[in-house]
N, C-alpha and C positions, 0 to 999 in steps of 0.2 A: 722851875718852880716845885718840882717834886723834892729836888734835893734841900731847898730852904726848909722843910718839914721833915727831918729823919727820923723822928719818933710816930710818925703818922701812918696811919694805914689808909689805904686808898681802893676804891672800887671801879673795876674798868665795866662800865656798861656798853654792850653793843646792840643796837636796835636796827631791825630790817624794814624793807616794806613787803608788802603782801604778795610780791609775784615768786610763785613757784609753790611746790607741794609743802605741806605743814613740815614735813621731814626735813626737806632740802635746807627750807628758812632755819629751823632749829640748828641743824647742822653747820650751816655757813656762818650763822650768827656767831656761835661756839669755837670755831676754827678762826673767824675774825678777833676774837677776843683772845684767844692763846697768842696770835699773832703779835698784838699789841702788847701783851706782856712780854714776848720774846722780845721784842724790840726794845723795850725799856731795858732788860736785864742785860742784851747783849750789846747795844750800842750805848744805851744810859749809863751802864754801870751800877743798876739800881738793885736792890735786893726784892727777890722775887716772893719772899715770905711777906712783905708789906702790901702785897694785892689780893685781891679776889675779884676771879672775873664772874661774869654773869652774862648769859645770854639770854636778852630778852626777847629773840624773835621778833614777830611783827604784832606783839601785844600790845605795844603802848605807840600808836601813831600820832603823830604831830600835824599831820597834812593829809589831803586825799589821796588814797593809793590809786585813784582811777585816772590821775595825771603824772606824765613824766615827772614834772616838778615837784609835786607832793611825794611821788616815790623816792625823788632823791633828797628832799629833807627827811622822810621818814629813815633812811640809811645814815646812822651816825653813831658816833662813840662818845661816850661820856665817861669822864675822869672825875670822879668824886672822893673828895676827903672825907675820911670818915670820922 
């Protein structure tokens, strides 16, 4: 789908659950965002300049972090067309 919009910029957002220290959550979120970008570039042949990565940490939960099911929902990657 991304290749269908060659003139579009994309935002890679990585969200985390609240399990771990604030520093670990931020670091892991950033590393996951970088990994998604690298996957797109290496395996998808996409131009890295078309993407911005955002490490969202645990700042925007969509579910309860007190349950495993909720934490699983909070760990997510969003690819947003800008």
